[in-house]
RORO-163212 format. One line per field, with one value per residue (C-alpha): residue number from 0; residue in one letter; x, y, z negated. Coordinates in Angstrom, 3 decimals. Each point is the difference from the previous one (the first is absolute). Example, Ala and Ser with C-alpha at 12.3 -4.5 7.8 and 13.67 -1.06 7.14 Angstrom:
// residues 2
i = (0_1)
aa = (a_s)
x = (12.300_1.370)
y = (-4.500_3.440)
z = (-7.800_0.660)
//
This chain:
// residues 457
i = (0_1_2_3_4_5_6_7_8_9_10_11_12_13_14_15_16_17_18_19_20_21_22_23_24_25_26_27_28_29_30_31_32_33_34_35_36_37_38_39_40_41_42_43_44_45_46_47_48_49_50_51_52_53_54_55_56_57_58_59_60_61_62_63_64_65_66_67_68_69_70_71_72_73_74_75_76_77_78_79_80_81_82_83_84_85_86_87_88_89_90_91_92_93_94_95_96_97_98_99_100_101_102_103_104_105_106_107_108_109_110_111_112_113_114_115_116_117_118_119_120_121_122_123_124_125_126_127_128_129_130_131_132_133_134_135_136_137_138_139_140_141_142_143_144_145_146_147_148_149_150_151_152_153_154_155_156_157_158_159_160_161_162_163_164_165_166_167_168_169_170_171_172_173_174_175_176_177_178_179_180_181_182_183_184_185_186_187_188_189_190_191_192_193_194_195_196_197_198_199_200_201_202_203_204_205_206_207_208_209_210_211_212_213_214_215_216_217_218_219_220_221_222_223_224_225_226_227_228_229_230_231_232_233_234_235_236_237_238_239_240_241_242_243_244_245_246_247_248_249_250_251_252_253_254_255_256_257_258_259_260_261_262_263_264_265_266_267_268_269_270_271_272_273_274_275_276_277_278_279_280_281_282_283_284_285_286_287_288_289_290_291_292_293_294_295_296_297_298_299_300_301_302_303_304_305_306_307_308_309_310_311_312_313_314_315_316_317_318_319_320_321_322_323_324_325_326_327_328_329_330_331_332_333_334_335_336_337_338_339_340_341_342_343_344_345_346_347_348_349_350_351_352_353_354_355_356_357_358_359_360_361_362_363_364_365_366_367_368_369_370_371_372_373_374_375_376_377_378_379_380_381_382_383_384_385_386_387_388_389_390_391_392_393_394_395_396_397_398_399_400_401_402_403_404_405_406_407_408_409_410_411_412_413_414_415_416_417_418_419_420_421_422_423_424_425_426_427_428_429_430_431_432_433_434_435_436_437_438_439_440_441_442_443_444_445_446_447_448_449_450_451_452_453_454_455_456)
aa = (m_m_r_s_v_f_h_e_v_v_r_r_d_i_c_s_g_c_g_i_c_a_g_l_c_p_s_s_a_l_s_m_q_v_q_e_g_g_d_v_s_p_c_l_d_t_e_r_c_p_t_e_c_h_l_c_l_d_v_c_p_f_s_r_g_v_h_n_p_r_e_r_n_a_q_l_f_s_g_t_p_e_a_k_y_d_e_d_i_g_w_h_a_r_s_i_v_g_f_r_n_d_d_e_l_r_k_a_s_a_s_g_g_l_t_t_w_c_l_e_s_l_f_t_k_g_a_i_t_r_a_g_v_v_r_f_a_n_t_h_d_n_g_f_f_e_f_h_a_a_s_t_i_d_e_l_r_r_s_s_g_s_v_y_h_p_v_e_i_s_q_l_l_a_e_v_l_s_n_r_d_g_r_w_a_i_v_g_v_p_c_l_c_a_a_l_r_n_s_p_r_l_a_q_r_v_p_y_v_f_g_l_a_c_g_m_y_q_n_t_f_y_t_e_l_l_l_s_k_s_g_v_s_r_e_s_i_t_g_v_e_y_r_r_k_s_d_g_v_p_a_s_d_y_r_l_r_g_t_d_n_r_g_h_g_k_e_v_p_y_h_g_l_p_y_y_l_g_k_h_a_f_f_r_l_n_a_c_n_f_c_m_d_v_f_a_e_t_a_d_a_c_f_m_d_a_w_l_p_e_y_r_q_e_p_k_g_t_s_l_v_v_i_r_n_r_e_l_s_e_l_f_e_q_g_q_h_n_g_e_i_s_i_e_p_i_c_s_e_k_v_v_a_s_q_r_g_h_v_r_r_k_r_e_l_i_y_m_r_r_g_i_q_a_p_t_d_k_p_g_v_p_q_p_t_a_r_e_k_v_h_w_l_l_q_r_h_a_q_k_r_s_k_k_a_w_a_n_y_g_r_r_y_g_r_f_a_f_w_l_a_l_a_d_l_v_l_m_q_i_i_a_g_l_s_f_s_m_l_r_l_p_k_r_l_i_a_m_r_r_n_a_s_s_q_i_t)
x = (-32.310_2.390_3.669_2.611_3.263_-1.987_-2.102_2.680_3.174_-0.747_-2.741_2.319_2.631_2.652_0.341_3.505_-1.289_2.034_-2.797_0.352_-3.664_-1.218_2.404_-1.158_-3.729_-1.756_-3.077_1.848_-1.953_2.980_1.756_2.912_-0.462_1.690_-2.286_-0.800_2.717_2.731_0.012_-0.321_-2.553_-2.617_-3.578_-2.679_-2.781_-2.394_-2.144_2.967_1.375_-0.978_-0.525_1.585_3.308_2.327_3.021_0.908_0.221_2.068_2.767_-0.099_2.869_-2.132_-3.134_0.924_0.435_3.807_2.468_2.440_1.939_1.731_-2.320_0.144_3.754_0.470_-2.179_1.986_3.594_0.595_0.349_3.274_3.241_1.703_-2.957_0.652_-2.257_0.253_-2.626_-0.259_0.808_-1.752_1.187_2.660_3.039_2.630_0.554_2.520_1.228_1.364_-0.594_0.122_3.360_-1.345_0.288_-2.508_-2.690_0.743_-0.432_-3.263_-1.507_-1.274_2.644_2.818_-2.014_-0.276_-3.788_0.243_3.059_-1.833_-2.974_2.311_1.780_-3.302_-0.880_3.385_-0.400_-3.508_-1.410_-2.555_-1.701_-1.458_0.801_-2.685_1.636_-1.197_0.312_-1.399_-3.591_-1.286_-3.367_-0.417_-3.427_1.435_3.111_3.204_1.447_-1.121_1.150_1.505_0.911_3.659_0.906_3.560_3.022_-0.206_-3.591_1.049_2.800_-2.351_-2.091_2.876_-0.003_-2.027_-3.649_-1.661_-3.559_-2.839_-0.271_-2.805_0.519_-3.490_0.586_3.309_-1.636_-2.387_3.056_1.578_-3.134_-0.555_3.580_-0.097_3.537_1.600_2.303_0.083_2.038_-1.802_1.611_-2.011_-0.339_-0.531_-3.816_-0.171_2.453_-2.195_-3.131_1.694_1.066_-3.535_-1.355_0.416_-1.066_3.136_2.490_0.960_-0.124_2.005_2.838_2.070_-1.147_2.492_-0.624_1.213_0.596_-2.723_-0.368_-3.534_-0.909_-2.333_-2.881_-0.171_-0.242_3.572_1.297_-2.389_1.274_3.642_-0.666_-1.486_3.196_1.940_-2.040_-1.930_-3.799_-1.693_-1.570_3.356_2.161_2.030_2.229_1.115_3.400_-0.179_3.702_2.343_3.579_3.089_3.669_2.168_-2.774_-1.436_-2.698_-2.420_0.346_-2.550_-2.691_-3.456_-0.640_-3.179_0.076_-2.740_-0.791_2.545_2.789_-0.081_0.088_2.035_1.775_-1.388_2.595_-1.221_1.158_-2.330_-3.729_-0.116_1.651_-2.278_-3.149_1.059_1.152_-3.253_-2.338_-1.424_-2.118_0.928_-2.074_-1.816_0.598_3.710_-0.827_-1.260_2.923_2.882_1.872_3.249_2.054_-2.655_0.002_-2.056_2.362_2.793_2.376_-0.301_2.085_0.844_2.510_3.109_-0.620_3.016_2.983_2.440_-2.135_-1.869_2.764_0.067_-1.615_-1.062_-1.943_0.280_-2.618_-0.869_-1.839_-1.753_-0.155_-2.513_0.080_2.906_-0.090_0.438_2.859_1.788_-0.809_1.786_3.009_0.224_-0.270_2.900_2.058_-0.652_1.041_-3.447_-0.558_2.043_-1.580_0.976_-1.906_-1.454_-1.544_-3.713_0.716_1.574_-2.967_-2.402_2.223_-0.185_-3.793_-0.130_-2.503_-2.356_0.211_-0.735_-2.919_-1.663_0.738_0.546_-2.354_-2.962_-1.410_0.017_-1.804_-2.605_-0.421_0.729_2.605_3.194_0.668_2.159_1.875_2.299_2.521_2.250_-2.551_-0.166_-3.418_-1.222_1.563_-1.978_1.467_-1.212_-3.489_-0.291_1.468_-2.622_-2.825_1.142_0.537_-3.612_-1.208_2.552_-0.910_-3.706_0.112_2.705_-2.151_-3.013_2.079_1.595_-3.309_-1.907_2.658_3.339_-1.310_-2.147_2.092_3.551_2.562_-0.417_-3.714_0.823_2.498_-2.289_-2.739_2.460_1.691_-1.216_1.219_3.434_0.241_-0.771_2.705_2.528_-0.973_0.203_3.408_1.376_-1.420_1.659_3.253_-0.005_-0.598_3.078_2.170_1.162_1.132_1.946_1.690_1.010_1.413_1.947_1.484_1.039_1.663_1.822_1.168_1.294_1.935_1.598_0.947)
y = (-10.600_0.621_-0.363_1.324_1.894_3.099_-0.114_-1.143_1.602_2.846_1.544_-0.142_1.882_-2.701_-1.004_0.283_-0.195_-3.043_-1.305_-3.700_-0.221_1.431_-2.157_-3.236_0.746_-2.906_2.086_3.200_1.902_2.145_2.613_2.232_3.762_3.187_1.513_3.669_0.298_-1.524_-3.526_-3.018_-2.505_-2.491_0.931_-2.680_-1.028_-1.462_-1.736_-2.136_-0.787_-3.421_0.370_-3.381_0.525_2.053_-0.699_3.678_-0.058_-3.189_1.605_3.535_0.619_2.548_-2.124_-0.466_3.722_-0.088_-1.556_-1.965_-2.385_-2.027_-3.039_-0.405_0.655_-2.933_-2.293_0.783_0.200_-1.375_-3.630_0.165_-1.114_3.373_2.038_2.482_2.440_3.725_1.940_2.675_-1.970_-3.264_-3.398_0.192_-1.916_2.722_3.647_1.503_3.407_0.793_1.155_-1.136_0.509_1.673_3.685_1.291_-2.488_0.559_3.748_-0.392_-2.304_0.571_-0.421_-2.185_-1.730_-3.428_-0.252_0.325_-2.270_-2.720_0.094_-0.068_-3.058_-1.831_0.765_-1.288_-3.237_-0.543_0.074_2.650_0.970_3.334_2.645_2.240_3.430_3.596_2.433_3.393_-0.404_1.073_0.914_1.533_-1.277_-1.661_2.118_0.635_-3.532_-3.531_-3.588_-1.391_-3.529_0.167_-3.000_0.978_1.409_3.183_0.572_-0.620_2.552_2.661_-0.423_0.296_2.748_0.958_1.070_1.792_-0.313_-2.481_-2.576_-2.559_-3.438_-1.178_0.280_-1.871_-2.833_-0.582_-0.773_-2.133_-2.131_-0.373_-1.150_-3.496_-0.952_3.236_0.289_3.463_2.099_3.067_2.953_2.092_1.712_-2.183_0.079_-1.078_-2.841_-1.203_0.137_-2.034_-2.622_-0.159_-1.408_-3.781_0.573_2.045_-2.284_-2.061_2.836_2.458_-2.030_3.114_3.040_2.829_2.700_3.564_1.344_2.516_2.732_1.168_1.714_2.564_0.038_1.377_3.630_-0.163_-0.389_2.624_2.627_-0.833_0.129_3.445_0.987_-1.428_2.182_-2.874_-0.311_-3.359_0.478_0.443_-2.489_-2.526_-1.379_0.206_-0.790_-0.174_-0.574_1.672_-0.731_2.099_-0.902_1.165_0.477_-2.442_-2.358_1.529_3.392_-0.776_2.082_-0.428_1.184_-0.017_0.350_1.479_-0.485_2.712_-1.699_2.653_-0.503_1.311_-2.168_-0.039_-0.952_-2.846_1.704_2.897_-0.392_-3.828_-0.584_2.536_-1.629_-3.487_1.044_1.777_-2.640_2.172_-2.214_-3.124_-3.123_-0.664_-3.747_0.662_1.006_-3.565_-1.861_-1.588_-1.341_1.851_-2.800_-1.720_-3.057_-2.180_0.603_-2.318_2.958_3.596_2.733_3.420_2.848_-0.369_3.152_-0.586_2.344_-2.288_-0.118_3.314_1.872_-2.364_1.902_-3.082_-1.513_-3.168_-2.664_-1.916_-3.280_-2.212_-3.472_-2.635_-2.393_-2.483_-0.026_3.771_-0.239_-2.368_2.311_2.900_-2.184_-1.050_3.612_0.973_-2.961_1.102_3.579_1.435_1.402_0.920_-1.076_-0.789_-1.165_2.565_-0.639_0.479_2.748_2.081_-0.631_1.199_3.020_1.001_0.264_1.047_2.812_-2.304_-2.665_2.535_1.479_-3.201_-2.605_1.845_2.974_-1.879_-0.478_3.756_0.520_-2.612_1.489_-3.253_-1.135_-1.446_-3.651_-0.492_-3.034_2.187_1.515_2.719_1.605_3.688_1.425_2.863_3.321_3.230_1.144_-3.158_0.380_3.618_-0.912_-2.731_2.383_2.426_-2.827_-1.132_3.454_0.359_-3.382_0.821_3.721_-0.157_-2.307_2.291_3.142_-1.333_-1.362_3.240_2.691_-1.308_-1.666_2.988_2.994_-1.300_-0.529_3.414_-0.605_-3.456_1.352_2.901_-2.475_-1.753_3.097_-0.605_-3.611_0.960_2.686_-2.589_-2.280_2.851_0.930_-3.640_-0.427_3.162_-0.910_-3.388_1.469_2.515_-2.801_-1.822_3.123_-0.318_-3.590_1.103_2.808_-2.389_-2.449_2.812_1.108_-3.555_-0.415_3.299_-0.940_-3.378_1.618_2.515_-2.764)
z = (-5.898_2.890_-0.894_2.391_0.051_0.945_-3.167_-2.464_1.355_2.405_-2.139_-3.016_2.032_-0.380_3.666_1.468_3.578_1.060_2.267_-0.843_-1.000_3.322_1.996_-1.642_-0.418_1.783_0.838_1.044_-2.632_-1.005_2.135_-0.985_0.276_-1.170_-2.619_-0.577_-2.662_2.195_-1.465_2.310_-1.319_1.264_0.795_-0.427_2.363_-2.578_2.634_1.062_-3.462_-1.439_-3.753_-0.783_1.839_-2.277_2.237_-0.038_-3.804_0.018_2.066_-1.442_-2.460_-1.895_-0.458_-3.682_-0.494_-0.357_2.406_-2.158_2.288_-2.696_-0.012_3.788_-0.046_-2.383_2.117_3.131_-1.201_-3.509_1.089_1.914_-1.735_0.535_-1.281_-2.793_-1.773_-0.607_-1.935_2.709_3.173_-0.826_1.255_2.690_1.284_0.374_0.847_2.393_1.177_3.445_3.557_3.604_1.692_3.156_-0.936_2.567_-0.970_-3.663_0.340_1.937_-2.629_-3.502_-2.729_1.320_2.716_-1.638_0.469_3.776_0.096_-1.942_2.379_3.024_-1.405_-0.483_3.639_1.169_-1.972_1.370_-3.535_1.014_3.262_-1.164_-2.598_-1.463_-0.329_-0.060_2.910_0.997_1.233_3.406_-1.525_-3.438_-1.037_-3.117_-0.480_1.891_-0.261_0.761_-0.410_3.166_1.095_1.033_2.153_0.950_-1.776_2.112_-1.117_-3.569_0.140_1.366_-3.153_-2.489_-2.625_-3.062_0.151_-2.930_1.204_-0.721_2.785_0.160_1.514_1.045_3.775_-0.178_-1.967_2.883_2.153_-2.730_-0.338_3.755_0.643_-1.494_1.002_-1.149_-2.993_-1.519_-2.358_-1.349_-1.769_-2.435_-3.351_-3.113_-0.052_3.654_-0.692_-2.872_2.161_2.751_-2.517_-1.470_3.275_0.542_3.601_0.681_-1.770_3.060_2.503_-2.154_-1.571_-0.780_-1.930_-0.519_-2.572_-0.435_-3.495_-0.807_-2.591_1.001_3.238_1.501_2.468_3.556_-1.175_-1.320_3.537_1.363_-2.457_0.729_3.741_-0.490_-1.832_2.951_2.377_1.591_0.071_-0.381_3.454_1.798_-1.923_1.992_-2.769_-3.631_-1.483_-3.779_-0.612_2.465_-1.006_0.711_0.175_-2.880_-2.584_-2.578_1.259_-2.520_1.736_2.703_1.685_1.498_3.535_2.006_3.788_2.162_3.684_0.914_-1.945_-2.734_-3.763_-2.939_-2.573_-3.547_-2.679_-2.191_-3.200_0.728_0.664_0.478_-3.390_-1.697_1.397_-1.079_-3.471_-0.787_1.568_2.769_2.304_-2.014_0.551_-3.252_0.443_-0.585_-3.577_-0.538_1.588_-1.958_3.034_0.746_1.598_2.169_-2.251_2.364_2.950_1.134_-0.176_-1.138_1.665_-1.434_-0.003_-2.137_-2.057_-2.226_-0.547_1.784_3.197_0.145_1.830_2.992_2.921_1.970_-2.914_-2.081_-0.710_-3.138_0.514_-2.558_1.583_-1.119_2.964_0.220_3.805_0.087_-2.476_2.384_2.907_-1.700_-0.795_3.645_1.126_-2.218_1.274_3.598_-0.751_0.767_-3.472_-3.062_-3.285_-3.570_-3.080_-2.376_-3.415_-0.619_-2.542_2.764_2.286_-2.692_-0.699_3.665_-0.306_-3.661_0.564_1.899_-2.712_-2.713_1.911_1.245_-2.661_-3.276_0.286_1.469_-3.494_-0.523_3.306_-0.940_-3.476_-1.833_-2.501_1.477_-0.921_-3.076_1.404_2.118_-2.379_1.321_2.320_-1.005_-0.807_2.195_-0.901_-0.388_3.306_1.778_-1.459_1.132_3.383_0.451_-0.955_2.694_2.501_-0.382_0.985_2.816_1.464_0.338_0.654_2.664_2.134_-0.265_0.591_3.192_1.329_-0.706_0.478_1.284_3.138_0.853_-1.025_-0.470_-2.772_-1.609_-0.648_-1.396_-2.538_-0.881_-0.908_-2.350_-1.428_-3.573_0.063_1.345_-2.708_-2.699_1.418_-0.155_-3.571_-1.136_1.618_-1.573_-3.415_-0.114_1.341_-2.862_-2.510_1.328_-0.079_-3.661_0.619_3.081_-1.918_-2.800_2.568_1.701_-3.332_-0.856_3.396_-0.401_-3.506_1.133_2.865_-2.356_-2.400)
//
């Protein structure tokens, strides 16, 4: 019986589309393609695939059905003297909060710009010769973005910024493997980091793996719908900015903007349609429902936004970093000493609090999504509420139906046809939201009365 990632992962709809399997396949039997429903996943040439290989399954983080990074996290990072353990973050050395001190570069980067600064510092030290980062693609066969080998700091800076779009890495790996003397740092979402670390062949060539905190993401149709909202067709697109910042407003008040070949494109506020799509699982990758990795536990460092009250109002953005590599910890200390960055320690509880929704969704509610009993050795983890159960039921339908509706109606007839095809689902979401709001109303009234009474007293 043939065993491959195509049979045991793709057919079970738990492929995240990272492309590691296709990039490492010794017989070139796998190739990454955008599927009919908007997901990026490998296709298999059965005539080329040797039945005894299984390399693709060895590197795939979802080959066991669920991606739980904790075992690999312990193997990689529990042995250092400064290592400490957190139930949600895993083994790590320290965590910091801060930003780079160059305001222009900070504003142009995601969060506070520490990811780009860290890569630049490794270039300057000669610790790496290439950085695997994401940029807008010239061709859109596998989506709007691609992995790119940045070999200079200028190239690196042109690739800064957040991208909410699946990006596969198979073509970049061909360059990594052909460049025997190269030393690489690669930046990616948690499942990609785990796949990179699962390959012994990449260990020497990719000494640094940087992760980005992840709370589940969507397929290529997510960007297509938002581009349509921005007034840009997928045929005329020349660029996408997912997080345009503005002076004088909180960093969380960002907008998406697509640009067409005439330089046109409207801004779409994140707290409008993009937030709605993410909250209700439109176009979500099903693999994300089987992932427990929020903080990229197999990466040397994990970077994220400082979504905490004391940092949210800063327009230029602030970064949180979970550091697991001692060399990187020293690098950050040196950067602060040189005045390049401003950082300070932050406790792991604060880091978890900044991503509380992601932790709840990916680590605590995964048992509900799998339909199994949560382990009893984790006291203090709240059981799923009725609201969460109903929300998940509606998410399952939204995830599947949104992909079919955009493929069959949205691409052909536009946004109105897409929403018309999902009108019953949207109505159920509205009814569910109103119902649970009404159930909470008595508690709110009681709280208001108590507050009023205490003020009078």
